[in-house]
C-alpha positions in Angstrom: -18.0 -6.2 58.7 -16.5 -7.1 55.4 -14.1 -4.6 53.8 -14.2 -4.9 49.9 -11.5 -4.2 48.6 -11.4 -1.0 45.9 -10.2 -1.4 42.7 -9.4 1.3 41.1 -7.7 1.4 37.3 -6.5 4.6 35.8 -6.9 4.9 32.0 -4.5 6.9 30.7 -5.8 8.4 27.0 -4.2 10.0 24.8 -5.8 12.1 22.1 -5.5 11.4 18.3 -3.7 13.9 17.2 -3.5 14.7 13.3 0.4 13.5 13.5 -0.5 10.1 14.9 -3.5 9.6 13.0 -1.5 10.6 9.9 1.3 8.2 11.0 -1.3 5.1 11.7 -2.7 5.6 7.9 0.6 5.9 6.5 1.7 2.3 8.1 -1.6 0.5 7.1 -1.0 1.9 3.5 3.0 1.2 3.8 1.7 -2.2 4.6 -0.7 -2.6 1.8 2.0 -1.6 -0.5 4.3 -4.1 0.5 1.7 -6.2 0.5 1.4 -5.6 -3.0 5.1 -5.3 -4.1 5.5 -9.1 -2.9 2.4 -10.3 -4.9 4.2 -8.4 -7.8 7.6 -10.6 -7.1 5.8 -13.3 -6.9 4.6 -13.0 -10.0 5.0 -16.4 -12.2 7.1 -15.8 -15.8 4.2 -16.4 -17.8 1.8 -13.4 -16.0 4.2 -11.1 -18.3 3.4 -10.4 -21.9 6.9 -10.8 -22.6 8.2 -14.2 -20.9 11.4 -13.2 -21.8 11.9 -10.5 -20.1 9.6 -10.9 -16.8 12.8 -10.5 -14.8 13.4 -6.5 -15.8 9.0 -5.7 -15.8 9.0 -7.4 -12.0 12.4 -5.4 -10.7 11.1 -1.8 -12.4 7.4 -2.5 -11.1 8.9 -3.2 -7.7 11.0 0.0 -8.1 7.9 1.8 -9.0 5.9 0.3 -6.2 9.2 1.2 -3.7 9.1 4.6 -5.2 5.3 5.3 -4.1 6.2 4.0 -0.2 8.8 6.7 -0.1 5.6 9.2 -1.4 3.9 7.8 1.2 5.9 8.0 4.7 7.2 11.6 3.4 3.3 12.4 3.3 3.0 13.4 -0.7 -0.2 11.1 -0.8 -1.3 13.1 -3.8 2.0 12.4 -5.8 1.5 8.6 -4.4 -2.1 8.4 -6.2 -1.2 9.9 -9.3 2.2 7.6 -9.4 -0.2 4.4 -8.7 -3.2 5.6 -11.4 -0.7 6.9 -14.1 2.6 4.9 -14.1 2.3 1.8 -12.2 -1.5 0.9 -14.0 0.1 2.2 -17.2 2.7 -0.8 -16.8 0.6 -3.2 -15.9 -1.8 -2.7 -18.3 0.8 -2.9 -21.0 3.5 -5.7 -19.6 0.3 -8.3 -17.3 -1.5 -10.6 -19.4 -4.6 -11.7 -17.4 -6.2 -12.9 -15.2 -2.7 -11.2 -13.2 -3.5 -7.6 -14.9 -7.1 -7.1 -12.9 -6.3 -8.0 -10.2 -3.7 -5.9 -9.5 -5.2 -3.2 -11.2 -8.0 -3.7 -8.4 -5.8 -3.4 -5.7 -3.8 -0.9 -6.9 -7.7 1.4 -6.9 -8.5 -0.1 -3.1 -4.7 1.6 -2.3 -5.8 4.4 -4.0 -9.1 5.1 -2.5 -7.4 4.5 0.8 -5.5 7.2 0.5 -8.0 9.9 -0.7 -9.4 9.3 2.7 -6.9 11.2 3.9 -6.1 14.2 1.4 
């Protein structure tokens, strides 16, 4: 008689709580915002309407995105959406030239769409 070993595995399943889901969402959005911020920091000077002050524009936009990151981390999603859709889009429209402007604004609206899923 051949004895077959019994393999047993125990899977401990931890239910996703709202806090866990919120943290996962926050991490994903923060990662997207970090990538967005990096894309702003890597823009060439000619991407700006006034290339002589491109550094100032770049720094200001980066700081605004960093503020949005802090809002998301704090759970202030409505505030993050407002800052992105009003303040950041406004500055991009005023300061950035095409084709960079369109690409950046599209990315902002993708991030806003993701944030709206969790409100």
